[in-house]
N, C-alpha and C positions, 0 to 999 in steps of 0.2 A: 671538439666540444659542441660546436654549433649543430652538427649533424645529430648528435645525441639529444640536444635540446629540441630540435625539430621533430624528433621521434614522438614527442608528446601528442602530436596530431593524430597518432594512431588511436588515441582514446576516443576520437570522434566516432569510430566504429561502435564502441560501447554506447555512446550517446544516441546515435541513430537507431540502433536496434532496441535499446531500452525504450525509446520514444515509440517505436513501432509496436513493441510489446504492450506499452501502456494503452495505445489506441485499440489494440486487439482486446485487451482486458475490459476496456470501457464498452466496446461493442458487445462482448459476451455478457457483461453485466446488464446492458440495456435489453438484450434478448431475454435474459433470465427474468428481468422485471416485467417485461411484456408477457412472458409465459405465466408468471404468477397472476397477473391481472386477468388474463384469458382463462386460466384454470378456475379462479375464484368466481368469475362472472358467468361461467357456463361452458367452459371447454368440454366438460363432461356434464351434459344437461341434467342427469339425474342427481348430480352432486353440487350443483350451483348453489352458492350461499350457505352450504352446510358447514358444520364444524370440521369435517374431514377436508373439505376444500379450503377452509381457512387455515388449517394446519399446514396443508401442502403449499398454499400460497406463502405462508410465513416462512417455511423452510426455503422456498425458492427465493424469497426476498432477502433472507439472511445470506444465501449463496451469492446473490447479486451484490450485496454489500461487501462480501469477501472478495469478489472479483473487482469491484471498484477500488477497494483498498489496495489490492495488488497493483492495479493500474497506477494508483497514486505513489506507491513505493517505487515503481519503475520510473515515474516522472521525477521524483525527488532524486533518485539515483542519477538519472540523465542530467538533470540540472546541476547537481553537485559535481559530477565528473567534468562537465563542461566548464564550470566556473573554476575548478581547481587545476585542471591540466591543459585545457585548450586556450583559455584567455590569458594573454601575456600582459595586457595593459589593465591593471586592476582599477585604476581611476576611471577609465572609459567604461569599464564593466559596471562600476558603481553608478556612474551617470546614467547608463542604459537601464539598470534596475530601477532607479528612481523615476526615470522618464515613463516607464511602463507600469509603474506602481506595483512592483513585485512585493509580495508580503515579506515581512522580516524573517519569518520562519524558513524561507527559501534561501536565506543568506548562509552559504556554506564557506567557512573560513579555513577549515583544515580537514584532513582525513578523519580525525577523531570526531569532528563535528558531523561529518557525513555519516559515520558509523552510528553515532548517537541518534540522529534523525531516523535512520533505517531501523535501529533497534526499537525506537518508540512506535513506529508504524507496524513493525512485525509483532510487537507486543499486542497491539490492538487486533491485528490479524489473527493471532492465536486465540485471543478471547472470543472473537467472532466464530472461529472454527469450533471452539468448545461449545458455544451456544448452539450452533447448528447441530452438533452431535447430540446435545441434550434434547433438542426439539425432535430429532429423528427417533432417538431411542432414549426415553427418560430413565430407563433402568441403568444406573451407573455402577460399574464394577471398579475395583481398585485400579486397574490399568488405565481407566479413563481419567484418572487424576493426574496423569503425566502432563497433560496440556496446561491445566491451571497452575500446576507447580512451575512449569516453564514460564508461564506468564509472570508469576511472582518473581522468579529469578531474573528474567529479562528486565522487569520494572526496577528491581533492586540494583541491577547492574547499571542501568541508566541513571538512577539516583546517585550511585557511588561515583560515576564518571562526572556527572554535573557538580557534585559536591567537591570533587578533587579540582575541578576547573576554577572554582571560586575559593 
């Protein structure tokens, strides 16, 4: 039984690579933000400060927001997996969380709690994705409504899970 219990340390692989993925997404988001600024301020000199440059910069900034959010999803996932599977001494873990002033929303107490946190961030991610699509092509066809419907369904699912917990 002890060998099986020690197998939980394999989840460290998920924690490490999720954290690496988060760092990568933050770097990509930072580059996208810099690209937006450069584009708007004169990356293409004939379009600097124009409405076309503003729209392109806005789309790029929404893209960077999307990338930062995905980085946050990966961090929440890494933190949740670490706290649920790797940490054996929950009292020491709580003391450490308190010492470093970790926010309460990072407190993951169960797999369901981790799923709900991920669903919440994915819901925002989908909303940003829809916004980006609308900014790029304002003409909406019926197929474009799949994403906002998914946002509503995800939000409703989160609400139902939270309601069932209480």
